[in-house]
C-alpha positions in Angstrom: 0.0 0.0 0.0 1.3 3.5 -0.9 1.9 6.1 1.7 -0.5 9.1 1.5 2.3 11.4 0.2 3.3 9.1 -2.7 2.0 10.1 -6.1 0.1 7.7 -8.4 1.8 6.3 -11.4 0.5 7.0 -14.9 -0.9 3.5 -15.0 -2.7 3.9 -11.7 -4.1 7.3 -12.8 -5.3 5.7 -16.1 -6.9 2.8 -14.2 -8.7 5.2 -11.8 -9.9 7.3 -14.7 -11.3 4.3 -16.5 -13.0 3.0 -13.4 -14.6 6.3 -12.6 -15.7 6.7 -16.3 -17.3 3.2 -16.2 -19.1 4.1 -13.0 -20.4 7.4 -14.5 -21.7 5.5 -17.6 -23.3 2.9 -15.4 -25.1 5.6 -13.3 -26.4 7.2 -16.5 -27.7 3.8 -17.8 -29.4 3.2 -14.4 -31.0 6.7 -14.7 -32.3 6.0 -18.3 -33.6 2.6 -17.2 -35.5 4.3 -14.3 -37.1 6.8 -16.8 -38.2 3.9 -19.0 -39.9 2.3 -16.1 -41.6 5.5 -15.0 -42.7 7.1 -18.3 -45.7 5.1 -19.7 -45.0 5.9 -23.4 -41.5 4.5 -23.2 -42.4 0.9 -22.5 -43.9 0.3 -25.9 -41.3 1.7 -28.4 -37.7 1.4 -29.5 -35.8 4.0 -27.5 -32.7 6.1 -27.9 -31.4 8.3 -25.1 -32.6 11.3 -27.0 -36.1 9.8 -27.3 -36.1 8.8 -23.6 -35.3 12.4 -22.6 -37.8 14.0 -24.9 -40.7 11.7 -23.9 -39.7 12.2 -20.2 -39.9 16.0 -20.7 -43.3 15.6 -22.4 -44.6 13.3 -19.6 -43.4 15.8 -16.9 -45.1 18.6 -18.7 -48.4 16.7 -18.9 -48.1 15.9 -15.2 -47.5 19.6 -14.4 -50.5 20.6 -16.6 -52.7 18.1 -14.8 -51.5 19.3 -11.4 -52.4 22.9 -12.4 -55.8 21.8 -13.6 -56.5 20.0 -10.3 -55.3 23.0 -8.3 -57.7 25.2 -10.2 -60.6 22.7 -9.6 -59.8 22.7 -5.9 -59.8 26.5 -5.8 -63.1 26.6 -7.7 -64.7 24.1 -5.4 -63.4 26.0 -2.3 -64.9 29.2 -3.7 -68.2 27.4 -4.4 -68.2 26.0 -0.8 -67.5 29.4 0.6 -70.3 31.0 -1.4 -72.6 28.2 -0.4 -71.7 28.6 3.3 -72.3 32.3 3.1 -75.7 31.7 1.4 -76.7 29.3 4.2 -76.1 31.9 6.9 -78.5 34.4 5.5 
């Protein structure tokens, strides 16, 4: 084992670089696999990384739109309940 103050050889630096690059690629693959599992439209088609990213963005945008629609419905229902409660008091 090397002492802490000893420098790495070129071969050790290269091996470390290769190992860290392989780990980075593996993490990216895991991320893409996770997206394929989560995004419904990806399970049925041939998929490149670009397609996975685009369909994921589309899916997230649809979810955000649905969330906003639901928030608006809740707000409208709260307003209606408030008006109904005010009407009952009279």
